[in-house]
C-alpha positions as CSV (number, residue, x, y, z in Angstrom):
1,X,0.0,0.0,0.0
2,X,1.2,3.5,-0.8
3,X,1.1,6.9,0.8
4,X,4.3,6.5,3.0
5,X,6.0,9.7,4.2
6,X,9.7,9.1,4.5
7,X,10.8,12.3,6.3
8,X,8.8,13.7,9.2
9,X,10.2,16.0,11.9
10,X,7.4,18.0,13.6
11,X,9.8,19.4,16.2
12,X,11.3,21.5,13.4
13,X,9.2,24.7,13.5
14,X,10.0,25.6,9.9
15,X,8.9,22.2,8.6
16,X,5.9,22.3,10.8
17,X,4.7,25.6,9.6
18,X,5.4,25.0,6.0
19,X,3.8,21.6,5.6
20,X,3.7,19.5,8.7
21,X,0.7,21.0,10.4
22,X,-1.5,20.6,7.2
23,X,-0.7,16.9,6.8
24,X,-1.2,16.3,10.6
25,X,-4.6,18.0,10.6
26,X,-5.8,16.0,7.6
27,X,-4.8,12.8,9.3
28,X,-6.3,14.0,12.6
29,X,-9.7,14.6,10.9
30,X,-10.1,11.2,9.5
31,X,-8.6,9.6,12.6
32,X,-11.3,11.3,14.6
33,X,-14.1,10.0,12.3
34,X,-12.8,6.4,12.4
35,X,-12.4,6.4,16.1
36,X,-15.8,8.0,16.6
37,X,-17.4,5.1,14.8
38,X,-15.3,2.6,16.7
39,X,-16.4,4.0,20.1
40,X,-20.1,4.0,18.9
41,X,-19.8,0.3,17.9
42,X,-18.0,-0.5,21.2
43,X,-20.8,0.9,23.3
44,X,-23.7,-0.4,21.2
45,X,-24.6,-2.9,23.8
46,X,-25.0,-0.3,26.5
47,X,-28.2,0.8,24.8
48,X,-29.1,-2.6,23.4
49,X,-29.0,-4.7,26.6
50,X,-31.6,-2.7,28.5
51,X,-34.1,-3.1,25.7
52,X,-33.7,-6.9,25.3
53,X,-36.4,-7.9,27.9
54,X,-39.0,-6.0,26.0
55,X,-38.4,-8.3,23.0
56,X,-38.8,-11.5,25.1
57,X,-35.2,-12.2,26.0
58,X,-35.1,-14.0,29.4
59,X,-31.9,-12.6,30.8
60,X,-31.3,-11.7,34.4
61,X,-30.2,-8.2,35.5
62,X,-26.7,-9.5,36.2
63,X,-26.6,-11.1,32.7
64,X,-27.6,-7.8,31.1
65,X,-24.8,-6.0,33.0
66,X,-22.5,-8.7,31.7
67,X,-23.5,-8.0,28.1
68,X,-22.7,-4.4,28.7
69,X,-19.3,-5.2,30.3
70,X,-17.9,-7.8,27.9
71,X,-17.1,-5.4,25.1
72,X,-15.1,-3.4,27.6
73,X,-13.0,-6.4,28.5
74,X,-12.4,-7.4,24.8
75,X,-11.8,-3.8,23.8
76,X,-9.1,-3.5,26.5
77,X,-7.4,-6.7,25.4
78,X,-7.6,-5.7,21.7
79,X,-5.8,-2.5,22.4
80,X,-2.5,-4.3,23.0
81,X,-2.2,-5.7,19.4
82,X,-3.8,-2.5,18.0
83,X,-1.1,-0.4,19.6
84,X,1.7,-2.5,17.9
85,X,-0.1,-2.5,14.6
86,X,0.6,1.2,13.8
87,X,4.4,1.0,13.7
88,X,4.2,-2.4,12.0
89,X,1.7,-1.7,9.2
90,X,1.3,2.1,9.2
91,X,-1.4,4.3,10.6
92,X,-3.3,4.7,7.4
93,X,-3.2,1.0,6.6
94,X,-4.3,-0.1,10.0
95,X,-7.1,2.5,10.1
96,X,-8.6,0.9,6.9
97,X,-8.4,-2.6,8.4
98,X,-9.7,-1.7,11.8
99,X,-12.7,0.2,10.2
100,X,-13.6,-2.8,8.1
101,X,-13.5,-5.1,11.2
102,X,-16.4,-3.1,12.7
103,X,-18.7,-4.8,10.2
104,X,-18.5,-8.0,12.3
105,X,-20.1,-6.7,15.5
106,X,-22.7,-4.5,13.7
107,X,-24.0,-7.3,11.5
108,X,-24.0,-9.8,14.4
109,X,-26.1,-7.5,16.6
110,X,-28.5,-6.8,13.8
111,X,-29.0,-10.5,13.3
112,X,-29.3,-11.8,16.9
113,X,-31.6,-9.2,18.4
114,X,-34.3,-10.5,16.2
115,X,-34.1,-14.0,17.8
116,X,-35.4,-14.0,21.5
117,X,-34.4,-17.7,21.8
118,X,-30.7,-16.9,21.4
119,X,-28.7,-18.5,24.2
120,X,-26.9,-16.1,26.5
121,X,-23.5,-17.5,25.6
122,X,-24.1,-16.8,21.9
123,X,-25.3,-13.3,22.6
124,X,-22.3,-12.7,24.9
125,X,-19.9,-13.7,22.0
126,X,-21.7,-11.2,19.7
127,X,-21.3,-8.5,22.4
128,X,-17.6,-9.5,22.7
129,X,-17.0,-8.7,19.1
130,X,-18.0,-5.1,19.7
131,X,-14.6,-4.9,21.5
132,X,-13.0,-4.4,18.1
133,X,-14.3,-0.8,18.3
134,X,-12.5,-0.3,21.6
135,X,-9.2,-1.4,20.1
136,X,-9.4,1.5,17.6
137,X,-8.7,4.0,20.3
138,X,-5.2,2.7,21.0
139,X,-4.1,2.6,17.4
140,X,-5.6,6.0,16.6
141,X,-4.0,7.7,19.6
142,X,-0.6,6.0,18.9
143,X,-0.8,7.1,15.3
144,X,-1.7,10.7,15.9
145,X,1.0,11.1,18.6
146,X,3.6,10.6,15.8
147,X,2.2,13.5,13.7
148,X,2.4,16.3,16.3
149,X,5.3,18.0,18.1
150,X,5.4,17.7,21.9
151,X,4.2,21.3,22.3
152,X,1.0,20.5,20.4
153,X,0.3,17.0,21.6
154,X,-2.0,17.9,24.5
155,X,-4.7,19.5,22.4
156,X,-4.2,17.2,19.4
157,X,-4.6,14.0,21.5
158,X,-7.4,15.6,23.4
159,X,-9.3,16.4,20.2
160,X,-8.7,12.9,18.8
161,X,-9.8,11.3,22.0
162,X,-12.8,13.5,22.4
163,X,-14.0,12.9,18.9
164,X,-13.9,9.2,19.6
165,X,-15.4,9.5,23.1
166,X,-18.4,11.4,21.7
167,X,-19.2,8.2,19.8
168,X,-20.6,6.9,23.1
169,X,-23.1,9.7,23.4
170,X,-23.9,9.4,19.7
171,X,-25.0,5.8,20.0
172,X,-26.9,6.5,23.2
173,X,-28.6,9.5,21.7
174,X,-29.5,8.0,18.3
175,X,-30.5,4.5,19.4
176,X,-33.9,5.5,20.9
177,X,-34.6,7.3,17.6
178,X,-33.5,4.6,15.1
179,X,-35.2,1.7,16.9
180,X,-38.6,3.4,16.1
181,X,-38.0,3.2,12.4
182,X,-40.2,0.4,11.1
183,X,-41.2,-0.6,14.6
184,X,-44.5,-1.6,16.0
185,X,-46.1,-0.5,19.4
186,X,-44.7,-3.7,21.0
187,X,-41.5,-4.4,19.1
188,X,-38.7,-1.8,18.6
189,X,-36.3,-2.5,15.8
190,X,-33.2,-3.1,17.8
191,X,-31.3,-4.3,14.7
192,X,-31.2,-0.7,13.5
193,X,-28.7,0.0,16.3
194,X,-26.2,-2.1,14.3
195,X,-27.2,-1.3,10.8
196,X,-27.1,2.5,11.1
197,X,-23.3,2.4,11.3
198,X,-22.7,0.6,8.0
199,X,-22.6,3.7,5.8
200,X,-20.3,5.5,8.2
201,X,-18.0,2.5,8.3
202,X,-17.8,2.7,4.5
203,X,-17.1,6.5,4.7
204,X,-14.3,6.0,7.3
205,X,-12.7,3.2,5.3
206,X,-12.6,5.3,2.1
207,X,-11.5,8.4,3.9
208,X,-8.5,6.6,5.4
209,X,-7.6,5.1,2.1
210,X,-7.6,8.3,0.1
211,X,-6.6,11.0,2.7
212,X,-4.5,9.5,5.5
213,X,-0.7,8.7,5.5
214,X,1.8,6.3,6.9
215,X,4.9,7.5,8.6
216,X,8.2,5.7,8.0
217,X,9.6,7.4,11.1
218,X,6.9,5.7,13.2
219,X,8.1,2.2,12.3
220,X,9.7,0.1,15.1
221,X,10.1,-3.5,15.9
222,X,8.1,-5.4,18.5
223,X,11.0,-5.5,21.0
224,X,11.4,-1.7,21.0
225,X,7.8,-1.3,21.8
226,X,7.6,-3.9,24.5
227,X,10.6,-2.4,26.1
228,X,8.5,0.3,27.6
229,X,6.8,-2.3,29.8
230,X,10.0,-2.5,31.8
231,X,9.7,1.2,32.7
232,X,7.9,1.8,36.1
233,X,6.4,5.0,34.7
234,X,4.4,3.0,32.2
235,X,2.6,1.1,34.9
236,X,2.1,4.1,37.2
237,X,0.4,6.0,34.3
238,X,-1.6,2.9,33.4
239,X,-2.9,2.7,36.9
240,X,-4.0,6.3,36.9
241,X,-5.6,5.9,33.5
242,X,-7.8,3.2,34.9
243,X,-9.1,5.9,37.2
244,X,-9.8,8.4,34.4
245,X,-10.6,6.6,31.2
246,X,-11.6,3.4,32.8
247,X,-14.2,5.4,34.8
248,X,-15.4,7.2,31.6
249,X,-16.0,4.1,29.5
250,X,-17.2,2.0,32.5
251,X,-19.8,4.6,33.6
252,X,-20.7,5.2,30.0
253,X,-21.5,1.6,29.5
254,X,-23.3,1.1,32.7
255,X,-25.2,4.4,33.0
256,X,-28.3,3.6,30.8
257,X,-28.9,0.3,32.7
258,X,-28.1,1.9,36.0
259,X,-30.7,4.6,35.5
260,X,-33.2,2.0,34.4
261,X,-32.7,-0.2,37.5
262,X,-32.4,2.6,40.1
263,X,-34.9,5.1,38.8
264,X,-37.4,3.1,36.7
265,X,-39.9,6.0,36.9
266,X,-37.6,8.2,34.7
267,X,-38.5,7.5,31.1
268,X,-36.6,10.4,29.4
269,X,-33.5,9.5,27.4
270,X,-30.8,11.2,29.6
271,X,-28.0,8.6,29.6
272,X,-26.2,10.1,26.6
273,X,-25.6,13.4,28.6
274,X,-22.8,11.9,30.7
275,X,-20.6,10.6,27.9
276,X,-21.3,13.7,25.9
277,X,-20.1,16.0,28.7
278,X,-17.1,13.8,29.5
279,X,-16.1,13.8,25.8
280,X,-16.5,17.5,25.2
281,X,-14.3,18.5,28.2
282,X,-11.5,16.1,27.4
283,X,-9.6,18.6,25.1
284,X,-10.0,21.1,27.9
285,X,-8.1,18.7,30.2
286,X,-5.3,18.6,27.6
287,X,-5.3,22.4,27.2
288,X,-5.2,22.9,31.0
289,X,-2.3,20.5,31.2
290,X,-0.4,22.3,28.4
291,X,-0.8,25.5,30.5
292,X,-0.6,24.3,34.1
293,X,1.2,20.9,33.9
294,X,-0.4,17.5,33.6
295,X,0.5,16.3,37.1
296,X,-1.1,19.3,38.8
297,X,-4.3,19.0,36.8
298,X,-4.5,15.2,37.3
299,X,-4.0,15.5,41.1
300,X,-6.8,18.0,41.6
301,X,-9.0,16.2,39.2
302,X,-8.8,13.0,41.2
303,X,-9.8,15.0,44.2
304,X,-12.8,16.2,42.2
305,X,-13.7,12.6,41.2
306,X,-13.7,11.5,44.8
307,X,-15.9,14.4,45.9
308,X,-18.3,13.8,43.0
309,X,-18.5,10.1,43.9
310,X,-19.4,11.0,47.5
311,X,-22.2,13.1,46.1
312,X,-23.5,10.2,43.9
313,X,-23.5,8.0,47.0
314,X,-25.5,10.4,49.0
315,X,-28.2,11.0,46.4
316,X,-28.6,7.4,45.3
317,X,-29.2,6.4,48.9
318,X,-31.7,9.3,49.3
319,X,-33.4,8.2,46.0
320,X,-33.0,11.8,44.8
321,X,-32.9,11.6,41.0
322,X,-32.0,15.3,40.4
323,X,-29.1,15.2,42.8
324,X,-28.0,11.8,41.5
325,X,-28.0,12.9,37.9
326,X,-26.2,16.2,38.7
327,X,-23.4,14.5,40.7
328,X,-23.0,11.8,38.1
329,X,-22.7,14.4,35.3
330,X,-20.1,16.2,37.4
331,X,-18.3,12.8,37.7
332,X,-18.3,12.5,33.9
333,X,-16.8,16.0,33.7
334,X,-13.9,14.9,35.9
335,X,-13.4,11.7,33.9
336,X,-13.1,13.8,30.7
337,X,-10.6,16.3,32.2
338,X,-8.6,13.5,33.7
339,X,-8.4,11.7,30.4
340,X,-6.9,14.7,28.8
341,X,-4.5,15.4,31.6
342,X,-3.1,11.9,32.0
343,X,-2.5,11.5,28.3
344,X,-0.7,14.8,28.3
345,X,1.6,13.6,31.0
346,X,2.8,10.6,29.0
347,X,4.7,12.4,26.2
348,X,6.3,14.8,28.7
349,X,7.4,12.0,31.0
350,X,9.0,9.9,28.3
351,X,10.6,12.8,26.5
352,X,12.3,13.8,29.7
353,X,13.4,10.2,30.4
354,X,14.8,9.7,26.9
355,X,16.8,13.0,27.0
356,X,18.1,12.1,30.5
357,X,19.3,8.7,29.3
358,X,20.7,9.9,25.9
359,X,24.4,9.1,25.4
360,X,27.0,11.9,25.1
361,X,27.2,13.0,21.5
362,X,23.8,11.4,20.6
363,X,21.8,13.9,18.4
364,X,18.8,15.3,20.1
365,X,16.6,14.5,17.1
366,X,17.5,10.9,17.5
367,X,16.5,11.0,21.2
368,X,13.3,12.8,20.4
369,X,12.4,10.2,17.7
370,X,12.9,7.5,20.2
371,X,10.8,9.4,22.8
372,X,7.9,9.6,20.3
373,X,8.1,5.9,19.7
374,X,8.1,5.3,23.5
375,X,5.2,7.7,24.0
376,X,3.1,6.1,21.3
377,X,3.7,2.6,22.8
378,X,2.8,3.8,26.3
379,X,-0.3,5.6,25.1
380,X,-1.5,2.4,23.6
381,X,-0.6,0.2,26.5
382,X,-2.0,2.5,29.1
383,X,-5.2,2.9,27.1
384,X,-5.5,-0.9,27.0
385,X,-5.1,-1.3,30.7
386,X,-7.3,1.8,31.4
387,X,-10.1,0.3,29.3
388,X,-10.4,-2.5,31.8
389,X,-12.7,-0.1,33.7
390,X,-15.2,-0.7,30.9
391,X,-15.5,-4.2,32.2
392,X,-15.1,-3.9,35.9
393,X,-17.4,-1.0,36.5
394,X,-20.5,-2.5,34.9
395,X,-19.7,-5.9,36.4
396,X,-19.2,-4.1,39.8
397,X,-22.6,-2.5,39.5
398,X,-24.2,-5.8,38.5
399,X,-22.7,-7.7,41.4
400,X,-23.5,-4.9,43.9
401,X,-27.2,-4.8,42.8
402,X,-27.4,-8.6,42.9
403,X,-25.9,-8.8,46.4
404,X,-27.4,-5.7,48.1
405,X,-30.2,-4.4,45.8
406,X,-28.3,-1.2,45.0
407,X,-25.0,0.2,43.6
408,X,-23.6,1.6,46.9
409,X,-21.0,-1.1,47.5
410,X,-19.6,-0.7,44.0
411,X,-19.5,3.1,44.3
412,X,-17.7,2.8,47.6
413,X,-15.1,0.6,46.0
414,X,-14.6,3.2,43.2
415,X,-14.2,6.0,45.7
416,X,-11.5,4.0,47.4
417,X,-9.7,3.6,44.1
418,X,-9.8,7.4,43.5
419,X,-8.3,8.0,46.9
420,X,-5.4,5.7,46.0
421,X,-5.0,7.6,42.7
422,X,-4.7,10.9,44.6
423,X,-1.9,9.4,46.7
424,X,-0.2,7.9,43.7
425,X,-0.2,11.1,41.7
426,X,1.1,13.1,44.6
427,X,3.8,10.6,45.4
428,X,5.2,10.1,41.9
429,X,4.6,13.5,40.2
430,X,3.7,16.2,42.8
431,X,5.7,15.4,45.9
432,X,9.0,16.8,44.5
433,X,7.2,19.9,43.2
434,X,5.6,20.3,46.6
435,X,8.9,20.0,48.5
436,X,10.7,22.3,46.1
437,X,8.1,24.9,46.6
438,X,7.6,24.7,50.3
439,X,10.8,23.3,51.8
440,X,12.7,26.6,52.0
441,X,9.8,28.4,53.8
442,X,9.3,25.5,56.1
443,X,13.0,25.5,57.0
444,X,12.8,29.2,57.8
445,X,9.7,28.7,59.9
446,X,11.4,26.0,61.9
447,X,14.6,28.0,62.4
């Protein structure tokens, strides 16, 4: 396949202004579209599962939460090979392939939801195939990270991620509308939830084929990419990303069914609001991090996540829908900001590490190229690990409701996780800054 760019140096300002930024923006546009569709397909079951009982499917509440959770697990696992695919095959080439793979889950959903006698295991396998859409995020983010200079990565990655994340709200907003097309009073056309993405899959495939590029400078072997797994920072950032992105995708998947089980009297379609808000503010998290520093934004954002979770706990116990919805939307805001800030931290951390470890006489451009490869690999790996929240959060809600009748136990566990994330961010990325700022004045005060 063609369209390979041999020379690419976005850190060179003259190159960037003359031609680099135009090529990067073109690739970003089509990357956003492909990732948007991938996210929409990934979260199809969040709006399909709650509607299955109306069609005669005899699945328990826990089984419905499992159908919502399984795509999250498969999507997380798929992100590992998807991350390595970009340097191996090229960003453009892999975007074409990954877009075509979305035909599998969409057509399976369209076929099986018309058969109420479908065994749960078969339906679970169909839901698992939607995980292909979750894998798209890792390859898309890794690919776009190669195109942009470090000083522009925060906003670029934020826009790319936000464009994909909005796919969650797209499917949750459009599904209630499309299921009415050709429906009867007793039978919604759930197959339309899968079929409506087919034209857009074709558009994304053609757009990638004709307008995207592969970068020769992004190529690396498997050993080079896996080497980042030996770096402690990779795992620290992955742990934090579970708290931000894992929360976003997990809450997005579970929110429609959570509303249906906890507030059945509410019939308005409000579930899409959470993912929409979380997606829209993600670039703002990247922008704030460009201005204030990723670690600072991430630390205070986790504080906000913990406080919002306390609010959700209070109002769900009081059966106060307005308070519950308001606090949950605030929680979605913090997941979006945290997604942007944590992803902005990764390129900065690995650029610093590469420059620190560079050998005497080693050209800075060579170290920077290696840093971009490291960052792309870590972006993919951390997104894969972070996506596990898309499985554990719905499963946690399902298990909590089955055991206690409500989501309080699960929410308490999530709150504990955020508290650990606060401590982790402070210890690894804020402690030195804190000591540098306050140690002199403390010493004077104690003198």
